[in-house]
C-alpha positions in Angstrom: 73.0 125.3 93.8 70.4 124.9 96.5 72.3 122.1 97.5 75.6 123.8 97.8 73.8 126.4 99.7 72.3 124.1 102.1 76.0 122.5 102.9 77.7 125.9 103.6 74.7 126.7 105.6 75.4 123.3 107.5 79.1 124.3 107.6 78.3 127.5 109.1 76.3 126.1 111.7 78.6 123.4 112.5 81.5 126.1 112.9 79.2 128.2 115.3 78.5 125.0 117.6 81.9 124.3 117.7 83.1 127.7 118.4 80.6 128.0 121.1 82.1 124.7 122.7 85.5 125.8 122.4 86.2 129.5 121.6 89.9 128.8 120.6 88.4 127.0 117.2 89.0 130.6 115.7 92.3 131.0 116.8 94.9 132.1 114.1 96.9 128.9 115.1 93.7 126.5 114.9 92.4 128.0 111.7 95.8 127.7 109.7 95.9 124.1 111.2 91.9 123.4 110.0 92.7 125.0 106.6 95.7 122.7 105.9 94.0 119.6 106.7 90.9 120.4 104.7 93.2 121.4 101.7 94.8 118.1 101.9 91.7 116.1 102.3 89.8 117.9 99.5 92.6 117.5 97.1 92.0 113.7 96.7 88.4 114.1 97.6 88.3 116.3 94.2 89.6 113.1 92.5 87.4 110.5 94.0 84.4 113.0 93.2 85.3 113.0 89.6 85.2 109.3 89.4 82.1 109.2 91.2 80.4 111.5 88.9 81.5 109.2 86.1 79.6 106.4 87.6 82.7 104.8 89.3 84.2 104.4 92.6 87.7 104.3 93.6 88.9 102.5 96.9 92.6 102.6 96.5 93.0 106.3 97.0 94.2 105.8 100.9 96.7 103.0 99.7 98.1 105.5 96.7 98.5 108.2 99.6 100.6 105.7 101.6 102.5 104.2 98.5 103.3 107.8 97.4 104.7 109.1 100.6 106.8 105.7 100.9 108.0 106.0 97.5 108.8 109.8 97.7 110.8 109.4 100.9 113.0 106.6 99.9 113.8 108.0 96.5 114.9 111.3 98.0 116.6 109.9 101.2 118.0 106.3 99.8 118.0 106.4 96.2 119.5 109.9 95.7 116.8 111.1 93.5 116.1 114.9 93.2 113.1 115.9 95.0 111.5 117.6 92.0 112.1 114.5 90.0 110.9 112.2 92.9 107.6 114.1 92.9 106.8 113.8 89.2 107.7 110.2 89.5 105.5 109.9 92.4 102.5 111.9 90.2 103.0 109.6 87.4 102.9 106.5 89.2 99.6 107.2 90.6 98.3 108.1 87.1 99.5 104.7 85.7 97.6 103.1 88.8 94.5 104.9 87.5 95.3 104.0 83.9 95.4 100.3 85.1 92.1 100.6 87.0 90.8 102.3 83.7 92.1 99.0 81.7 90.4 96.6 84.4 87.1 98.3 84.5 86.4 99.1 80.7 88.7 96.5 78.8 88.6 93.3 81.3 85.1 94.5 82.6 85.7 94.4 86.2 83.5 96.0 88.6 85.1 98.9 90.0 84.7 98.3 93.6 86.8 94.7 93.0 89.7 96.1 90.7 90.5 99.1 92.9 89.9 97.2 96.3 92.5 94.7 94.9 94.9 97.7 94.0 94.5 99.1 97.6 95.5 95.5 99.0 98.2 95.1 96.9 99.7 98.6 97.2 99.2 98.8 101.1 101.1 95.4 101.3 103.9 96.6 98.9 104.4 99.7 100.7 104.9 97.8 104.1 107.4 95.4 102.3 109.2 98.2 100.7 110.5 99.7 103.9 110.1 96.6 106.2 107.4 98.1 108.1 109.6 101.1 109.1 108.7 104.5 109.6 110.0 107.0 106.8 110.7 110.5 106.9 113.2 113.5 105.8 114.5 113.9 109.3 115.8 117.6 109.5 117.0 118.0 105.7 115.3 118.9 102.7 113.4 121.8 103.8 111.8 122.5 100.4 110.2 119.3 100.3 108.8 119.7 103.9 107.7 123.2 102.9 105.3 121.7 100.4 103.0 120.5 103.2 104.2 122.5 106.4 105.0 125.7 104.8 103.2 129.1 103.9 102.9 131.1 100.8 102.2 134.9 101.5 100.9 133.7 104.8 99.0 130.9 103.6 99.4 127.4 104.1 100.9 125.9 100.9 98.4 123.0 100.5 95.6 125.6 100.5 97.3 127.4 97.6 97.9 124.0 95.9 94.4 122.9 96.5 93.1 126.3 95.0 95.1 125.5 91.7 93.8 122.0 91.6 90.2 123.2 92.1 90.4 125.7 89.3 91.7 123.2 87.1 89.1 120.8 87.9 86.2 123.1 88.0 87.2 124.4 84.7 87.4 120.8 83.1 84.2 119.6 84.6 82.0 122.5 84.0 83.3 124.5 81.2 84.8 121.8 78.9 83.1 119.0 76.5 85.0 116.4 78.5 83.5 117.1 81.7 80.1 117.1 80.3 80.9 113.5 78.9 81.7 112.3 82.6 78.4 113.7 83.6 76.5 112.1 80.8 78.4 109.0 81.3 77.2 109.0 84.9 73.9 109.5 84.2 73.4 106.8 81.4 76.6 105.4 79.9 74.7 103.3 77.2 73.0 106.9 76.0 76.3 108.5 76.1 78.0 105.7 74.1 75.1 105.9 71.3 75.4 109.9 71.4 79.2 109.1 70.3 81.0 109.4 73.6 84.2 107.4 73.9 82.8 105.9 77.1 85.5 103.8 78.0 88.2 106.5 77.3 86.6 109.3 79.7 86.0 106.6 82.5 89.9 106.0 82.0 90.5 109.6 82.2 88.4 110.1 85.7 90.7 107.2 87.0 93.8 108.8 86.0 93.0 112.2 87.5 91.9 110.4 90.9 95.2 108.4 90.8 97.3 111.5 90.0 95.5 113.5 92.8 95.9 110.9 95.4 99.5 110.6 94.6 99.9 114.6 95.1 98.0 114.1 98.3 100.7 111.6 99.6 103.5 113.8 98.5 101.7 116.8 100.7 101.0 114.3 103.9 104.7 113.1 103.9 105.8 116.5 103.6 103.3 118.0 106.2 104.2 115.1 108.8 107.5 114.3 108.0 106.6 110.7 109.0 105.2 108.0 106.7 104.0 104.9 108.3 103.2 102.3 105.5 100.8 100.5 107.5 98.5 103.3 109.0 99.2 106.4 106.6 96.1 107.1 104.5 94.4 104.2 106.2 90.5 104.5 105.3 90.8 107.9 103.5 89.0 106.4 100.5 85.9 106.4 103.0 86.8 110.1 104.0 87.1 111.1 100.2 84.1 109.4 99.4 81.8 110.9 102.2 83.2 114.3 101.5 82.5 114.2 98.0 78.7 112.7 98.5 78.3 115.5 101.3 79.4 117.7 98.6 76.2 116.8 96.5 77.6 113.8 94.6 75.3 111.2 93.9 77.0 107.4 94.2 74.7 106.4 91.2 76.7 109.0 89.1 76.0 112.1 87.1 75.6 114.4 89.8 77.9 116.7 91.9 80.4 120.1 91.6 83.8 120.8 92.5 82.7 123.5 94.6 80.3 121.0 96.3 83.1 118.7 97.0 85.4 121.2 98.8 82.2 122.4 100.9 82.0 118.4 101.9 85.5 118.2 102.4 85.5 121.2 105.0 82.6 119.8 106.7 84.2 116.2 107.2 87.4 118.2 108.8 85.5 120.5 111.1 83.6 117.6 112.4 86.5 115.3 112.7 
């Protein structure tokens, strides 16, 4: 709790400094834009944070965001897939990627750094080949899809509403269920957790599945918000933003520490400073 309070104070101090430098910082338009970008980052930072808490790392987040955005736009505009179904497909693909990471790490015994780095390179290359390096978007059509990232709900940016739902579910899972406690125990000492009867491999896989699914969701929202997906640059280096946001929020790279609220604060600090 002390760490979270300290980070909130730091966030407030940064906001004050930015306001002194540029009073337009608190304009309604800027605050709406800022909260939207914070939400977009926080969604996949939560997934990365869950993996870090369990003692792992996922370097494929940015590539999953790019691939998810490319797949969504191609499926809707070229294949004629209904937008809702295309969105579900993207999230399932992200979760399948996380499942693959879990298999490589827990069964094949690859290091998380190597397994997820390989996936990052493969997905980034496949995204570029899939659309022949072209920039994809929805044009002037599909207003419902574009409203996911660029719209409002009761005056609140849509990504902020989606983030609130994701954060509530993630916080409940991590802090109020036995499975969340398992992930913390695995991050602190996986061997001791295994001796205590925890299915370490299964729980680690779940953390990667959650990370992949949330990265894919972020890919949908980024494609919706920008209406432009560039396979070579969309999501580039976003895994570093996710890791930095999680660590700023109190997650330890050695595992076993961190909170969902802290990750939200860390993501906010990253975006205010950017």
